C-alpha positions as CSV (number, residue, x, y, z in Angstrom):
1,M,-68.1,-3.6,-7.4
2,V,-64.4,-2.7,-7.1
3,L,-61.7,-5.3,-7.6
4,I,-58.3,-4.7,-6.0
5,F,-55.3,-6.4,-7.5
6,Y,-52.1,-6.9,-5.6
7,C,-48.6,-7.1,-7.2
8,T,-45.1,-7.7,-5.8
9,V,-42.3,-5.8,-7.5
10,E,-38.7,-6.9,-7.1
11,R,-35.4,-5.8,-8.6
12,S,-34.3,-8.3,-11.2
13,E,-30.7,-9.3,-12.1
14,D,-30.6,-6.9,-15.1
15,N,-31.2,-4.0,-12.6
16,T,-34.8,-3.3,-13.5
17,L,-38.1,-3.4,-11.5
18,D,-39.9,-6.6,-12.4
19,V,-43.5,-7.7,-11.5
20,K,-43.0,-11.1,-9.9
21,K,-46.5,-11.8,-8.8
22,W,-50.0,-10.3,-9.1
23,S,-53.4,-11.6,-8.2
24,A,-56.9,-10.6,-7.2
25,P,-58.5,-11.5,-3.8
26,T,-61.5,-13.9,-3.8
27,N,-64.5,-12.7,-1.8
28,N,-67.7,-14.6,-2.5
29,Q,-69.7,-12.3,-0.3
30,N,-69.0,-9.4,-2.7
31,G,-70.1,-11.4,-5.7
32,Y,-66.6,-12.4,-7.0
33,E,-66.1,-16.0,-7.9
34,S,-62.8,-17.3,-9.2
35,G,-62.5,-20.3,-11.5
36,H,-65.6,-21.0,-13.7
37,N,-67.0,-17.5,-14.2
38,R,-63.9,-15.8,-15.7
39,S,-66.1,-13.5,-17.9
40,K,-66.9,-11.4,-14.8
41,I,-63.2,-10.9,-13.9
42,Y,-61.8,-7.4,-14.6
43,V,-58.3,-7.8,-15.8
44,L,-55.8,-5.1,-14.8
45,E,-53.7,-4.1,-17.8
46,L,-50.2,-3.1,-16.8
47,E,-49.0,-0.6,-19.3
48,E,-45.3,-1.3,-18.4
49,K,-44.3,-4.5,-16.8
50,K,-40.8,-3.3,-16.3
51,K,-39.6,0.1,-15.4
52,S,-36.0,1.2,-15.6
53,V,-34.4,1.9,-12.3
54,Q,-32.8,5.1,-13.6
55,E,-36.3,6.2,-14.7
56,Y,-37.7,5.4,-11.3
57,E,-35.0,7.4,-9.6
58,E,-35.1,10.5,-11.8
59,D,-37.4,12.3,-9.5
60,Y,-35.1,12.0,-6.4
61,N,-32.0,14.2,-6.2
62,P,-30.0,13.5,-3.0
63,Y,-28.6,17.0,-2.9
64,D,-32.0,18.6,-2.7
65,H,-32.8,16.6,0.5
66,R,-29.7,17.2,2.5
67,E,-30.2,19.0,5.8
68,V,-26.9,20.0,7.4
69,E,-26.9,21.8,10.7
70,H,-23.7,23.8,9.9
71,P,-23.2,23.6,6.1
72,T,-19.8,24.7,4.7
73,T,-19.4,26.9,1.6
74,S,-17.3,25.7,-1.4
75,F,-14.5,28.0,-0.3
76,E,-14.5,26.6,3.2
77,T,-14.5,23.1,1.8
78,L,-11.6,23.9,-0.4
79,L,-9.7,25.2,2.7
80,H,-10.4,22.0,4.6
81,L,-9.3,19.9,1.6
82,L,-6.0,21.9,1.2
83,K,-5.3,21.7,4.9
84,G,-6.1,18.0,5.0
85,S,-3.4,17.4,2.4
86,L,-0.9,20.2,3.0
87,G,0.4,18.8,6.2
88,T,3.5,16.9,7.2
89,G,3.4,14.9,4.0
90,I,4.5,17.7,1.7
91,L,7.5,18.4,4.0
92,A,8.5,14.8,3.7
93,M,8.5,14.9,-0.2
94,P,12.2,15.7,-0.6
95,R,13.0,12.6,1.4
96,A,10.6,10.6,-0.8
97,F,12.3,11.9,-3.9
98,H,15.6,10.8,-2.4
99,N,14.2,7.2,-2.3
100,A,12.8,7.4,-5.8
101,G,15.2,9.7,-7.7
102,Y,14.3,13.1,-9.1
103,V,13.0,11.9,-12.5
104,L,11.1,8.9,-11.4
105,G,9.8,10.8,-8.3
106,A,8.4,13.7,-10.4
107,V,6.7,11.4,-12.9
108,A,5.4,9.0,-10.3
109,T,4.0,11.8,-8.1
110,V,1.9,13.2,-11.0
111,I,0.7,9.7,-11.9
112,I,-0.2,8.8,-8.3
113,G,-1.9,12.2,-7.9
114,L,-4.1,11.6,-11.0
115,L,-5.0,8.2,-9.7
116,C,-5.9,9.5,-6.3
117,T,-8.1,12.3,-7.8
118,Y,-9.8,9.8,-10.1
119,C,-10.5,7.4,-7.3
120,I,-12.0,10.2,-5.2
121,R,-14.2,11.1,-8.1
122,I,-15.5,7.6,-8.7
123,L,-16.2,7.2,-5.0
124,V,-18.2,10.5,-4.9
125,T,-20.1,9.6,-8.1
126,S,-20.9,6.1,-6.8
127,Q,-22.2,7.5,-3.6
128,Y,-24.5,9.9,-5.5
129,E,-25.8,7.0,-7.6
130,L,-26.4,4.8,-4.6
131,C,-28.1,7.7,-2.7
132,K,-30.6,8.0,-5.6
133,R,-31.3,4.3,-5.6
134,K,-31.7,4.2,-1.8
135,R,-33.5,7.6,-1.8
136,V,-31.4,8.9,1.0
137,P,-29.7,12.4,1.1
138,S,-26.1,11.2,1.9
139,L,-24.0,8.2,2.7
140,T,-20.7,7.8,4.6
141,Y,-17.8,6.0,3.1
142,P,-18.6,2.7,5.0
143,A,-22.3,3.0,4.1
144,T,-21.4,3.6,0.5
145,A,-19.4,0.4,0.5
146,E,-22.2,-1.6,2.0
147,A,-24.8,-0.3,-0.4
148,A,-22.5,-1.0,-3.4
149,L,-21.7,-4.6,-2.4
150,Q,-25.5,-5.2,-2.0
151,E,-26.0,-4.0,-5.6
152,G,-23.0,-5.9,-7.0
153,P,-22.4,-9.5,-8.0
154,A,-24.1,-12.1,-5.9
155,P,-20.9,-13.6,-4.4
156,L,-19.9,-10.3,-2.9
157,R,-23.3,-9.5,-1.3
158,C,-22.5,-11.6,1.8
159,C,-19.6,-9.2,2.5
160,S,-21.7,-6.1,2.6
161,K,-22.1,-5.9,6.4
162,A,-18.5,-6.8,7.1
163,S,-17.3,-4.0,4.7
164,I,-18.6,-1.4,7.1
165,H,-16.3,-2.5,9.9
166,V,-13.4,-3.1,7.6
167,I,-13.5,0.4,6.2
168,N,-14.1,1.9,9.6
169,V,-11.0,0.2,10.9
170,F,-8.9,1.4,8.0
171,L,-10.2,4.9,8.4
172,M,-9.6,4.9,12.2
173,V,-6.0,3.6,11.8
174,Y,-5.2,6.1,9.1
175,Q,-6.6,9.1,10.8
176,L,-5.2,8.3,14.2
177,G,-1.9,7.5,12.5
178,S,-1.9,10.9,10.9
179,C,-2.5,12.4,14.3
180,C,0.5,10.5,15.7
181,V,2.6,11.9,12.8
182,Y,1.4,15.4,13.6
183,T,2.3,15.0,17.3
184,V,5.8,13.9,16.4
185,F,6.2,16.7,13.8
186,V,5.0,19.5,16.2
187,A,7.2,18.3,19.1
188,T,10.3,17.7,16.9
189,N,10.1,21.1,15.3
190,L,9.6,22.8,18.6
191,E,12.6,20.9,20.0
192,M,14.8,22.0,17.0
193,A,13.6,25.6,17.2
194,L,14.1,26.1,20.9
195,K,17.1,23.9,21.7
196,S,19.4,27.0,21.4
197,Y,17.5,28.8,24.1
198,L,16.6,26.0,26.5
199,P,18.5,23.2,28.2
200,E,18.5,20.0,26.2
201,I,15.0,18.5,26.6
202,D,13.9,15.1,25.2
203,V,11.4,15.4,22.3
204,R,8.9,13.4,24.3
205,L,8.6,16.2,26.9
206,Y,7.7,18.6,24.1
207,M,4.9,16.1,23.2
208,L,3.7,16.2,26.8
209,A,3.8,20.0,26.8
210,I,1.4,20.2,23.8
211,L,-0.9,17.4,25.1
212,L,-3.4,19.6,26.9
213,P,-3.8,22.2,24.1
214,L,-4.4,19.3,21.6
215,I,-7.1,17.9,23.9
216,L,-8.8,21.3,24.1
217,V,-8.7,22.0,20.3
218,N,-10.2,18.6,19.6
219,W,-13.2,19.4,21.8
220,I,-14.5,21.5,18.9
221,R,-17.4,19.5,17.7
222,N,-18.4,20.9,14.2
223,L,-16.5,21.3,11.0
224,K,-18.0,24.7,10.5
225,F,-16.2,25.9,13.6
226,L,-13.0,24.3,12.5
227,A,-12.9,26.5,9.3
228,P,-11.0,29.3,11.2
229,C,-8.4,26.7,12.1
230,S,-8.0,25.8,8.5
231,T,-7.7,29.5,7.5
232,I,-5.0,30.1,10.1
233,A,-3.1,26.9,9.3
234,N,-3.2,27.6,5.5
235,C,-1.9,31.1,5.8
236,I,0.9,30.0,8.1
237,T,1.7,27.1,5.8
238,F,2.0,29.1,2.6
239,V,4.2,31.7,4.3
240,S,6.4,28.9,5.6
241,F,6.6,27.4,2.1
242,G,7.7,30.7,0.8
243,I,10.5,30.8,3.3
244,I,11.5,27.2,2.5
245,L,11.7,28.0,-1.2
246,Y,13.9,31.0,-0.3
247,Y,16.3,28.5,1.4
248,I,16.2,26.2,-1.6
249,L,16.6,28.8,-4.4
250,R,19.0,31.2,-2.8
251,E,22.0,29.3,-4.3
252,P,22.3,27.7,-7.8
253,L,21.0,24.1,-7.8
254,S,23.3,21.3,-8.7
255,F,22.5,17.9,-10.0
256,E,25.8,16.5,-8.8
257,D,25.4,13.3,-6.8
258,R,21.6,13.5,-7.4
259,V,20.2,10.3,-8.9
260,P,17.4,10.4,-11.5
261,V,16.2,6.9,-10.5
262,G,16.6,5.5,-7.0
263,K,17.1,2.0,-5.7
264,V,14.3,-0.5,-6.3
265,Q,14.2,-1.5,-2.6
266,D,13.6,2.1,-1.5
267,F,10.7,2.8,-3.9
268,P,8.1,1.3,-1.5
269,L,9.1,4.0,1.1
270,Y,8.5,6.6,-1.6
271,F,5.2,5.1,-2.5
272,G,3.9,5.1,1.1
273,T,5.1,8.7,1.7
274,V,3.4,10.0,-1.5
275,L,0.2,8.2,-0.7
276,F,0.2,9.6,2.8
277,A,0.9,13.1,1.5
278,L,-1.5,13.2,-1.4
279,E,-4.5,11.2,-0.3
280,A,-7.2,13.0,1.6
281,I,-9.7,10.2,1.3
282,G,-10.5,10.1,5.0
283,V,-12.0,13.6,5.0
284,I,-13.5,13.6,1.5
285,M,-16.9,12.1,2.4
286,P,-17.5,14.2,5.5
287,L,-16.5,17.4,3.5
288,E,-18.7,16.6,0.6
289,N,-21.6,15.6,2.8
290,E,-21.5,18.9,4.8
291,M,-21.3,21.2,1.8
292,K,-24.0,23.9,1.2
293,K,-23.6,23.3,-2.6
294,P,-22.3,19.8,-3.1
295,R,-22.8,19.9,-6.9
296,T,-19.7,22.1,-7.1
297,F,-17.4,19.4,-5.6
298,I,-16.8,17.3,-8.7
299,K,-17.4,20.0,-11.4
300,T,-14.6,20.3,-14.0
301,F,-13.3,23.4,-12.2
302,G,-14.8,22.5,-8.9
303,V,-13.4,22.0,-5.4
304,L,-11.9,18.5,-6.1
305,N,-10.0,19.2,-9.3
306,F,-8.8,22.7,-8.2
307,G,-7.7,21.5,-4.8
308,M,-6.0,18.2,-5.9
309,G,-4.4,20.0,-8.9
310,A,-2.8,22.6,-6.7
311,I,-1.7,19.9,-4.2
312,V,0.0,17.7,-6.9
313,V,1.9,20.7,-8.3
314,L,3.1,21.9,-4.9
315,Y,4.1,18.4,-3.9
316,T,6.1,17.7,-7.1
317,L,7.7,21.1,-7.0
318,L,8.8,21.0,-3.3
319,G,9.9,17.3,-3.5
320,F,12.0,17.9,-6.6
321,L,13.6,21.2,-5.5
322,G,14.2,20.0,-1.9
323,Y,16.0,16.8,-3.0
324,I,18.1,18.7,-5.6
325,C,19.1,21.2,-2.9
326,Y,19.9,18.9,0.0
327,G,20.5,15.5,-1.6
328,S,20.9,12.5,0.6
329,T,21.2,14.6,3.7
330,V,17.6,15.8,3.6
331,G,15.7,14.8,6.7
332,G,12.2,13.2,7.3
333,S,10.9,16.8,7.1
334,I,12.7,19.4,5.0
335,T,12.5,21.8,8.0
336,F,15.1,19.6,9.8
337,S,17.6,20.5,7.1
338,L,17.3,24.3,7.1
339,G,20.6,26.0,7.9
340,E,21.7,29.7,8.0
341,P,20.2,32.1,8.8
342,Q,19.2,30.2,11.9
343,I,16.6,32.8,13.1
344,L,14.6,32.4,9.8
345,A,14.9,28.6,10.0
346,K,13.7,28.6,13.6
347,S,10.8,30.8,12.7
348,V,9.7,28.4,9.9
349,Q,9.9,25.5,12.4
350,L,7.8,27.3,14.9
351,L,5.2,28.5,12.3
352,L,4.8,25.0,10.8
353,A,4.5,23.5,14.3
354,L,1.6,25.9,14.9
355,A,0.0,25.1,11.5
356,I,0.2,21.4,12.0
357,F,-1.1,21.8,15.5
358,F,-4.3,23.4,14.1
359,T,-4.5,20.6,11.5
360,H,-4.6,17.9,14.1
361,P,-8.4,18.3,15.0
362,I,-9.3,18.2,11.3
363,Q,-7.7,14.8,11.0
364,C,-9.0,13.6,14.3
365,Y,-12.5,14.7,13.4
366,V,-13.1,11.6,11.2
367,A,-11.8,9.1,13.8
368,I,-13.9,10.7,16.5
369,D,-17.0,10.7,14.2
370,I,-16.5,7.0,13.5
371,A,-15.9,5.9,17.1
372,W,-18.6,8.1,18.6
373,N,-21.5,8.1,16.1
374,N,-21.1,4.5,14.9
375,Y,-20.2,2.5,17.9
376,I,-20.5,4.4,21.2
377,S,-23.3,7.0,20.9
378,P,-26.1,4.5,20.0
379,K,-25.5,2.6,23.2
380,L,-25.9,5.8,25.3
381,E,-29.2,7.1,24.0
382,K,-30.8,7.0,27.4
383,N,-27.7,8.2,29.3
384,S,-28.2,11.7,30.9
385,H,-24.5,12.3,30.7
386,K,-24.1,11.6,27.0
387,L,-22.2,14.9,26.3
388,V,-19.7,14.2,29.0
389,W,-19.1,10.8,27.5
390,E,-18.5,12.4,24.1
391,Y,-15.8,14.6,25.5
392,F,-14.3,11.6,27.3
393,V,-14.1,9.7,23.9
394,R,-12.5,12.8,22.2
395,T,-9.9,13.0,25.0
396,S,-9.2,9.3,25.0
397,L,-8.4,9.3,21.2
398,V,-6.0,12.2,21.6
399,L,-4.3,10.4,24.5
400,L,-4.0,7.3,22.3
401,T,-2.3,9.1,19.5
402,F,0.0,10.8,22.1
403,L,1.1,7.4,23.5
404,L,1.8,6.0,20.1
405,A,3.9,9.0,19.1
406,V,5.9,8.7,22.3
407,A,6.5,5.0,21.6
408,I,7.8,5.5,18.0
409,P,9.0,9.1,17.4
410,Q,10.3,8.4,13.9
411,L,8.6,10.7,11.5
412,E,9.5,9.5,8.0
413,L,8.9,5.8,8.9
414,F,5.6,6.6,10.5
415,I,4.5,8.5,7.4
416,S,5.5,5.7,5.0
417,L,3.9,3.0,7.2
418,F,0.5,4.5,7.5
419,G,0.5,5.7,3.8
420,A,1.1,2.2,2.5
421,L,-0.9,0.3,5.1
422,C,-4.2,2.3,5.0
423,L,-4.3,4.5,1.9
424,S,-3.5,1.7,-0.6
425,G,-6.8,0.3,0.4
426,L,-8.8,3.4,1.2
427,G,-7.6,5.5,-1.6
428,L,-7.2,3.1,-4.5
429,A,-8.6,-0.5,-4.0
430,F,-11.9,0.2,-2.1
431,P,-13.2,3.1,-4.5
432,A,-12.5,0.8,-7.5
433,I,-14.5,-2.1,-5.9
434,I,-17.3,0.3,-4.9
435,Q,-17.7,1.7,-8.5
436,M,-17.5,-1.8,-10.0
437,C,-20.3,-3.1,-7.8
438,T,-22.4,0.0,-8.1
439,F,-22.6,-0.1,-11.9
440,W,-22.3,-3.9,-12.3
441,Y,-25.8,-4.2,-13.8
442,T,-25.8,-0.8,-15.4
443,Y,-22.9,-1.3,-17.9
444,E,-23.1,-4.0,-20.6
445,G,-20.8,-5.4,-23.2
446,T,-17.5,-3.6,-24.0
447,A,-18.2,-0.8,-21.5
448,K,-18.6,-3.3,-18.6
449,F,-15.5,-5.2,-19.6
450,L,-13.4,-2.0,-19.7
451,M,-14.9,-0.9,-16.3
452,V,-14.0,-4.2,-14.7
453,A,-10.5,-4.3,-16.2
454,K,-9.7,-0.8,-15.1
455,N,-11.0,-1.3,-11.6
456,M,-9.3,-4.6,-11.1
457,S,-6.0,-3.0,-12.2
458,L,-6.5,-0.4,-9.5
459,V,-7.3,-3.1,-6.9
460,L,-4.2,-5.1,-7.7
461,F,-2.0,-2.0,-7.7
462,G,-3.4,-1.0,-4.3
463,L,-2.9,-4.5,-2.8
464,L,0.7,-4.6,-4.1
465,G,1.4,-1.2,-2.6
466,L,-0.1,-2.2,0.7
467,V,1.9,-5.4,1.1
468,V,5.2,-4.2,-0.2
469,G,5.0,-0.7,1.4
470,T,4.0,-2.0,4.8
471,Y,6.7,-4.7,4.8
472,T,9.4,-2.2,3.9
473,S,8.3,0.3,6.5
474,L,8.0,-2.3,9.3
475,R,11.4,-3.6,8.3
476,D,13.1,-0.2,8.6
477,I,11.2,0.5,11.9
478,I,12.5,-2.8,13.4
479,A,16.0,-2.1,12.1
480,T,15.9,1.4,13.7
481,F,15.1,0.0,17.2
482,S,17.2,-3.1,17.0
């Protein structure tokens, strides 16, 4: 006679697997009688009632189960990361230093850069831990937030479903806002470079001229095939930076009329600009998920640390030198302030317009991915024209960014607004909440207290930046058009 015992295993509050219920079926026809004849009952001895979750998950490594159609190498990922950050933001850094002062600006840029890198790291490590628990190869940013809230304190679990849509909205607004900034930047630099050779043309007509090429380049559907765009844009960008440094360093720098610490009321504009410039959180998860060797992403000398380290140094250097060189006259992009020789200045404006043009599809990739794969594609599974609809969505999003750029062609205010509005949450507050929930039942005692204190500080800092930075940017936008 064989007796089969059934058990129900659930996760307990201390994050272990606990046997909640176990019993044997009664079947008198097979000779088993419950109750009075207990001597005939075979008792199943459970060697371990509780099994650690970490021990249960040791045999599953998410990286070993990822199947990516077009995986990117570590070098290609680094190129995407650099190009995702080395855009219009770095060219706005001299103006940001004008708002903060050259001493405060330099110190604050390094600190904010370290915070951004740290928050990216805890987001990626939390995703890895949640993938192990869920036994899935990868998770998107919104899915990571949902899984983390489900694992966290009981009062937050009811927010897990809503967190998907909240983060998707933030990501969409940020990425599309970046595309608006890029459209304004490309058109403005073209207008400044060509105004000596063409009749006076409104900058909005330059936006119209680049609309069709932007639509076509955004029809590229895979990150793998965007790698050449990153390579071209990076090469052009570094050459242009070299020329900009020539303009800055060709004459002795003077600190006369340059303030070490700016006005308090202007610091939120600096904060929003630096966050927009430094934070590449929107492309981090897609980049890491599509890597051929994702283990190299957060190594000590891996893609993240190397890329963000180079970005912080470049941003601090260009912001400091650009402000010392041009002072309060520096424009929303340093390319607007370049003087003689005019031919060289115009060549920089044309080169950077081309580089940012090729960066546009990398930023728009995330917004298209969210809109298409999360909300539209599932509703068109049986549609025979699904591919046509995908190209329609891609075209519509480019048109949306074009219309917003035409409506508000103010580069520096656009940059500060989207940096403060979206990246305070996406880059600082949300990663802190995700890590806190992921390891809520893992840490104990002093370690748990320190984790909560650290993450709550990041959340409060992010919320303060969001509210104050957004208010300041909107105030200045309204003042500009009033």
